[in-house]
GUZAVEX-84234 format. One line per 5 residues: their letters; for each residue x, y, z of C-alpha. Coordinates in steps of 0.25 Angstrom, whole numbers, plus 2048, in hexadecimal, padded with zeros to 3 digits. Layout:
BEGIN
A	X,Y,Z  ...
***
This chain:
BEGIN
XXXXX	2A5,63D,A7A  2AD,631,A76  2A3,628,A7D  297,62E,A76  29E,62C,A68
XXXXX	2A2,61E,A6B  293,61B,A70  28E,622,A63  297,61A,A5A  294,60D,A61
XXXXX	285,60F,A60  285,613,A51  28E,607,A4D  286,5FD,A54  279,602,A4D
XXXXX	280,602,A3F  287,5F4,A3F  27A,5EC,A3B  277,5F6,A30  285,5F5,A2B
XXXXX	284,5E5,A2B  277,5E6,A23  27D,5EF,A19  28A,5E6,A17  280,5DA,A15
XXXXX	278,5E1,A0A  285,5E6,A03  28B,5D8,A03  27E,5D2,9FE  27D,5DD,9F3
XXXXX	28B,5DA,9EE  289,5CB,9F0  295,5C9,9F9  291,5BC,9FF  297,5AF,A02
XXXXX	28E,5A8,9F8  292,5B2,9ED  2A0,5AF,9EF  29D,5A0,9EE  295,5A2,9E1
XXXXX	2A1,5AA,9DB  2AA,59F,9DF  2A1,594,9D8  2A0,59D,9CB  2AF,59E,9CB
XXXXX	2B1,58F,9CC  2A6,58B,9C2  2AA,596,9B7  2B8,59A,9B9  2BE,58D,9BD
XXXXX	2B7,582,9B6  2C1,577,9B9  2BC,577,9C7  2AE,573,9C4  2AA,565,9C6
XXXXX	2A7,55B,9BB  2A1,54D,9BD  2A6,542,9B5  29A,539,9AF  299,52C,9B6
XXXXX	296,520,9AD  28B,517,9B1  291,509,9B1  289,4FD,9B5  292,4F3,9BD
XXXXX	28E,4E7,9C4  28E,4E9,9D4  299,4DF,9D6  2A2,4E6,9CC  29F,4F3,9D4
XXXXX	2A4,4ED,9E1  2B1,4E9,9DA  2B3,4F7,9D4  2B0,4FD,9E2  2BB,4F4,9E8
XXXXX	2C5,4F8,9DD  2C2,506,9DF  2C5,506,9EE  2D2,4FF,9EC  2D7,50A,9E2
XXXXX	2DE,516,9E9  2DE,523,9E0  2EA,52C,9E0  2E8,53A,9E5  2F0,544,9DC
XXXXX	2F6,550,9E2  2F0,55D,9E1  2F5,565,9D5  2F6,574,9D3  2EA,57C,9CD
XXXXX	2EF,57C,9BF  2F2,56D,9BF  2E4,56A,9C5  2DD,572,9BA  2E4,56B,9AF
XXXXX	2E1,55D,9B6  2D3,561,9B8  2D2,564,9A9  2D8,557,9A5  2CE,550,9AE
XXXXX	2C3,557,9A7  2C8,553,99A  2C9,545,99E  2BB,545,9A4  2B5,54A,997
XXXXX	2BC,540,98E  2B7,535,998  2A9,53A,997  2AA,53A,987  2AF,52C,987
XXXXX	2A4,527,991  29A,52E,987  2A0,527,97B  2A0,519,982  292,51B,987
XXXXX	289,50E,987  27F,50B,97C  273,50B,986  276,519,98C  270,525,986
XXXXX	278,531,983  274,53F,987  271,543,979  267,537,977  25F,53C,983
XXXXX	25D,54A,97E  252,54F,975  255,54E,967  24E,550,959  249,543,953
XXXXX	24D,542,944  243,53B,93B  249,532,931  242,52F,924  245,520,925
XXXXX	23C,520,932  231,529,92C  229,51E,926  228,516,932  225,522,93B
XXXXX	21A,526,932  214,518,932  214,518,941  20E,525,941  202,521,938
XXXXX	200,513,93F  203,50B,933  1FD,4FE,938  1F0,505,93C  1F0,50C,92E
XXXXX	1F2,4FE,928  1E6,4F9,92F  1DD,505,92B  1E1,503,91C  1DE,4F4,91D
XXXXX	1D0,4F7,923  1CD,501,918  1D2,4F7,90E  1C8,4ED,913  1BD,4F7,912
XXXXX	1C1,4F9,904  1C1,4EB,901  1B4,4E8,907  1AC,4F2,8FF  1A3,4EC,8F5
XXXXX	1A9,4F2,8E8  1B4,4EE,8DE  1C2,4F0,8E4  1CA,4FC,8DE  1D9,4FC,8E1
XXXXX	1DB,50B,8DF  1D0,50F,8E9  1D5,504,8F3  1E3,509,8F3  1DF,518,8F4
XXXXX	1D5,515,900  1E0,50D,907  1EB,517,905  1E1,523,90A  1DD,51B,916
XXXXX	1EB,518,91A  1EF,526,919  1E3,52B,921  1E7,521,92C  1F5,525,92C
XXXXX	1F1,534,92E  1E7,530,939  1F1,528,941  1FC,533,93F  1F3,53E,945
XXXXX	1EF,534,950  1FD,532,954  200,541,953  1F5,544,95D  1F8,539,967
XXXXX	207,53C,969  207,540,978  1FD,534,97B  205,529,973  212,52D,97A
XXXXX	20C,527,987  208,51A,981  211,50E,97F  20A,50A,972  20B,517,96B
XXXXX	218,51E,972  221,51A,966  218,521,95B  220,52A,952  21A,537,957
XXXXX	21C,533,966  22B,530,964  22D,53C,95C  231,535,94F  229,53E,947
XXXXX	224,54C,949  215,54F,94B  215,559,93F  21A,54D,936  210,544,93C
XXXXX	205,54E,939  20A,550,92B  20B,541,928  1FC,540,92D  1F8,54B,924
XXXXX	200,546,918  1F8,538,91A  1EA,53D,91E  1E8,548,913  1EC,53F,907
XXXXX	1E5,533,90D  1D8,53A,90E  1DA,541,900  1DD,533,8FA  1D0,52D,900
XXXXX	1C7,538,8FC  1CC,53B,8EE  1D2,52D,8EA  1C7,524,8F1  1BA,52C,8F4
XXXXX	1B6,538,8FE  1AF,52E,907  1BB,526,90A  1C3,533,90C  1B9,539,916
XXXXX	1BA,52C,91E  1C9,52D,91E  1C9,53B,923  1BE,539,92D  1C6,52D,933
XXXXX	1D3,535,934  1CB,540,93C  1C4,535,945  1D1,52F,948  1DA,53B,94B
XXXXX	1CF,545,950  1C5,53C,958  1CC,52F,95B  1DA,534,95F  1D5,53F,96A
XXXXX	1CA,535,96F  1D4,52B,973  1D7,534,97F  1C9,538,982  1BF,52D,981
XXXXX	1BE,51E,97E  1B5,522,972  1C2,522,96A  1C2,513,968  1B4,514,961
XXXXX	1B9,520,958  1C6,519,955  1BE,50D,951  1B6,516,947  1C4,51A,941
XXXXX	1C8,50C,93F  1BA,509,938  1BB,513,92E  1C7,50E,925  1BF,502,920
XXXXX	1B3,50B,91D  1BD,514,915  1C1,507,90D  1B2,504,90A  1AF,512,906
XXXXX	1BC,513,8FD  1B6,507,8F5  1A8,50A,8F4  1A7,519,8F7  19B,518,900
XXXXX	199,515,90F  191,507,90F  18D,4FE,91A  199,4F5,917  1A3,500,91A
XXXXX	19C,502,927  19D,4F3,92A  1AC,4F3,928  1AD,4FF,931  1A5,4F8,93B
XXXXX	1AE,4EC,93B  1BA,4F5,93D  1B3,4FD,947  1B0,4F1,950  1BE,4EA,94E
XXXXX	1C5,4F6,954  1BF,4F4,961  1C5,4E7,965  1D2,4EA,95E  1D4,4F8,965
XXXXX	1CE,4F4,972  1D7,4E8,974  1E3,4F0,970  1E0,4FB,97A  1DE,4F2,985
XXXXX	1ED,4EE,985  1F1,4FD,984  1E8,502,98F  1F5,507,997  1FA,50E,98B
XXXXX	1ED,515,987  1EB,51A,996  1F9,51F,996  1F7,527,989  1EA,52D,98D
XXXXX	1E0,525,984  1D2,523,988  1D0,514,983  1C5,50A,987  1D0,500,98C
XXXXX	1D5,50B,996  1C8,512,99B  1BD,507,997  1C4,4F9,997  1B6,4F2,998
XXXXX	1B0,4F9,98C  1BD,4F7,984  1BB,4E8,985  1AC,4E8,983  1AD,4F1,976
XXXXX	1B8,4E8,971  1AF,4DB,973  1A3,4E2,96D  1AA,4E6,960  1B0,4D8,95E
XXXXX	1A1,4D3,95E  19D,4DE,955  1A7,4D9,94A  19F,4CC,949  192,4D4,947
XXXXX	199,4DD,93C  19E,4D1,935  190,4CC,934  18A,4D9,92F  194,4D8,923
XXXXX	18C,4CE,91A  17F,4D5,91E  184,4E2,917  188,4DA,90B  197,4DC,90D
XXXXX	19C,4CE,90F  196,4C0,90E  190,4B9,91A  19D,4B1,91B  1A4,4BD,921
XXXXX	19D,4BD,92F  19F,4AE,930  1AE,4AE,92C  1B1,4BA,935  1A9,4B4,941
XXXXX	1B5,4AD,947  1BF,4B9,947  1B4,4C2,94C  1B0,4B8,957  1BF,4B6,95B
XXXXX	1C1,4C5,95D  1B4,4C6,965  1B9,4BB,96E  1C6,4C3,970  1BE,4CF,973
XXXXX	1B6,4C7,97D  1C3,4C2,983  1C8,4D1,984  1BB,4D5,98A  1BB,4CA,995
XXXXX	1CA,4CA,998  1CE,4D8,997  1DD,4D5,996  1E8,4D8,98D  1E9,4CA,987
XXXXX	1DA,4CA,982  1DC,4D8,97D  1E9,4D5,975  1E2,4C8,96F  1D6,4D1,96A
XXXXX	1DF,4DB,964  1E8,4D1,95C  1DB,4CB,958  1D5,4D8,952  1E2,4DA,94A
XXXXX	1DF,4CD,941  1D0,4CE,943  1CE,4DA,93A  1D6,4D6,92E  1D0,4C8,92F
XXXXX	1C2,4CD,930  1C4,4D7,924  1CA,4CC,91C  1BE,4C3,91E  1B5,4CE,91B
XXXXX	1BC,4D0,90E  1BB,4C2,90A  1AC,4C1,90D  1A9,4CE,906  19E,4CE,8FB
XXXXX	1A4,4D1,8ED  19E,4DC,8E5  199,4D1,8DA  191,4CA,8E5  18A,4D8,8E9
XXXXX	188,4DB,8DA  182,4CE,8D8  179,4CF,8E4  175,4DD,8DF  172,4D8,8D1
XXXXX	169,4CD,8D7  162,4D6,8E0  15F,4DF,8D4  15A,4D4,8CB  151,4CF,8D6
XXXXX	14B,4DD,8D7  149,4DD,8C8  141,4D0,8C8  139,4D5,8D4  135,4E1,8CC
XXXXX	132,4D9,8C0  129,4D0,8C8  122,4DB,8CE  11F,4E1,8C0  112,4DC,8B9
***
């Protein structure tokens, strides 16, 4: 009986041992009684309860030293033997560690205060709100409205007003010039508002106010509206409705047609030339109130002048335009860019010859303007033949003085109102005599 009992107990114990081990494993896992868990509790105690035991690194100053001085310093450091202080009790070590932390903080503060001028502090590298000062606002708005381009637009409109065959009126001239300038400021501001992400990729335009964040987009739009609405109202009510309609059409053409076309097709250059040709027509219509052949001739001269001017400028900015995503002739069609510039240089000679035919100037104008037209045509041919930056730069700088010189010569050779009235009277008298001869 005792043998049977021992045999029975041994068989049941051997069978139940694996089950008991599995059960103990599950219980240990459920209660998280593991070695990793004890390590985790230990780390939590060190980091939360005893903060003096956590490591703190002292910032190291980046000093630029000559390599020869570095070797000397290393030799000196090798000779120095530091003392090893004896181990102190726990409470003394705590107080000493706190003193060391205070010394490290004071040293870090002194290093921050004695920071070199070229180094940037942490606060300077962080994003912060830019504050707009009232003293900087006029300069920012002048760059937003492209004040130099606006001055060129106003000068061409003034030339159209001066070339009109009517007596000069100062009040109408001032109102037309002011309205044209306000309309140009509005168009340029809206253009910069639309092109912020593209201007940021170009070296020529990355310092514009909206790109740098010197002015908010809402303020830019408000400035454009405050210039465009009074400008068009001034041209419509103060001058005549035809001039106001031309001004509104020019703003629409520049902002809604030319600006998006710059990233779609090379046709933007022709549309932009139409935008630049409208201001002298506005000056003519402001003086006469009608759209005559003389206004179209002035617009044609400005239209042709813009091609050698802009094509030569864009030739030196091909990398910038391609980086900004603009579709320009100089980038996609370089041969066409040079051919178009040469064609319109030669077209200026023909347009100057048409002026006396339309009875706008005397015949001395095509003769006097021939040398400057031939010179810009020669530079256009050099640009077409050489296709380099030097020839494009010479053509661009020539176009800057060519246009004011041509308009000044045109104004000096203008036919006066009295000459036209005398010619009209002579033609009327000859007609009366012819009628009298025909009568019996």
